[in-house]
N, C-alpha and C positions, 0 to 999 in steps of 0.2 A: 158868939162863935157861929151860930147858924146863919146869921145875917152875912157874915164874912164869907162863909162857904157858899151861900146863895149868890153873892156878888161875883165870886170867882167863877162859879158855874155859868153865870150869865155872860161874863167876859169871855170865857172859853167858847161858849156857843157863838158869840159875836165873831171871835177870831176865826172859828171854823167856817162860818158863813163867808167871811171876807176871803179866806184862803180858797174856798170852793169857787167863788167868783173869779179869783185870779187864775185858778187852774183852767176854768172854762174859757176865759178870755184868751189865755195864752195858746189854746188849741184851736181857736177860730180860724186861723189863717192857713191851716193845712189839713190833710186827711188823717193825720196820726191820731191814735187814741188819746182822748183827754186824760184817761187814767194814768198815762205815762208821765204826766206832769204833777201828779199828786205827791205830796211829801212822804218821806219814809216813815217808819214806825215811830211811835211816841218814845221819848227818852225817859219816861218815868215820872214826869211832873206835869201839872195841868197847864203849863204854858205852851206846850207843843202837842196838842191832841192828835191822835191818829184819826185821819179822815177816812170815811168810807170811799171805796173805789167808785169813780163816776163812770158810768157806762159810756160806750162809744155810740153816738147817735146812729151810725151806719149799721150797727148790728143789734141794737137794743130791740126788745119786743115791745108791742104797743103799750102794755101797762107801764113799763119803765119810761118810755117816751112821754106818756101822759103825766106821770108823776114828776119827772124832771122838768118838763116844760112849764107846768102849772106852778110848781114850787118856785121856779126862777121868776116867772111872770108876776108873782104876788109877793116877792121879797123886795123891799124897797129901801133905799138909802136917801132919805129926804135931805140930808145935809149936802150931799154931792150931786144927787140926781135932780134935774130941773122938774121932773114929774115922774109918775109911775110908768110912763112910756119907756124910760130908760131900761126898766126891767124886761120889757118886751125885747129890746135889743140884745140884752144878755142871754135871753132864751132862744135867740135866732137859730142856733144849730139844731134845735129840736122842733122847729116850726116849718110848716109848708103852706102853700096856697096864699090866701089873703093875709093870714097871720105873718107869714114870712115877708110878704110885701110891706106890711105895717112895720115890721122890725127894721126894714131897710129904708123906710120913709123918713124924711126930715120932719114930717108932721108928728111922728111918734112922741117927740119930746113935749108936745103941747096938746094933750087930749082935750076933747070937748068938755068933759066933766072932770074937774079935778076934785080929789077928796078934800072936803072942808077941813080936815085935820092936818093936811100936809104942812102948812106953814107952822103950825104949833109943833109938829114933830121936828121940823127943820130947826126952829129956834131952840128946842130942848135938846137937840143932838141925838134924837131917838133913831133907832133902826127897826124896821118891820120885817120879821122873818116869817117864812111860810113853809109848811110841810104839806104834802099832798099824799093822801092815802087812797089807793085804788081798791074798790070792792073786789073781792075774790071771784064772785060769780059775774058773768056777763053773757050777753047774747053771742052766739058763735060769730067769729070773724069771717069775712069773705076774703078772697085773695087780695083785694085792694082796699078794703075798709074795715075799721074796727071801732067799736064804741065802748067806752068805759065810764062807769060812774065813779066820781072822785070827790072826796071831802078835802077841802083846802082849809087848813087852820093857820091863822096868823097870830103872831105875838108881837107886841111892841116892846122892844128892849130899851129901857130908859137909861140915860147916862149915869144915873145914881145906882144902877144895878137892879132896880125893880123891873117887874115884867107885868104887862097888861095883856091878857088874851082878848082877841077880837072875836066877834061872832063867826062861827064856822060857816063856810059856803059849800053847798052841795052842787056839783057840776056834772053835766054830761059832756064828755070829751069825745070828739070825732077825730080819728086818725086815718091817714091815707098812706098807702105804700107808694113810695117814690123810687126812682133809680138809686137814691142814696139811703134807702131804708124807710122805716115808718116815721111819719111826722105828724104833729098835732096841727090840724087844719081848721078846727072850729071848736068852740066850747060854748055852753049855755049854762048860766047860773039858774038852777031850778029851785033852790031854797037857800035862804041866808042873807 
């Protein structure tokens, strides 16, 4: 019974991640809030989970932008994505500077260093999900720059319902205020 419940939970998480990506992608072409495309409330069973509202990149504060950008950049779909660079493209609404340029580049799909586990994940039908937790304390923001310490945690969701956590990564995220709101413009992995 616990195994079945665990499998249903993993499938629900996978479905939630896919729906979140669909909502983000549908909002990329206009300036409307991405949250306006989120599904309605759950209908009382685990096949239609209620998803959290996704903030609008134009009005989100630096901590939300850092969390959204990094969780999207490190959530991978090896079965359909040619590389982890596709995740950078999905994160494009949250990116600025060189990261935004990378998101729009045709070279994004073929990064210099591919993860050696990518092909194994692809063959197995695995999905790698990521969450990004921003530290509550940070150095004061300037009018144009903010820095946040973020812990990114990835989990491999296997087709059989099992989950394998990957080593967490500690990052320093740099955000820059643009005419369109705060954007992640750089990050450095400092541990992990």
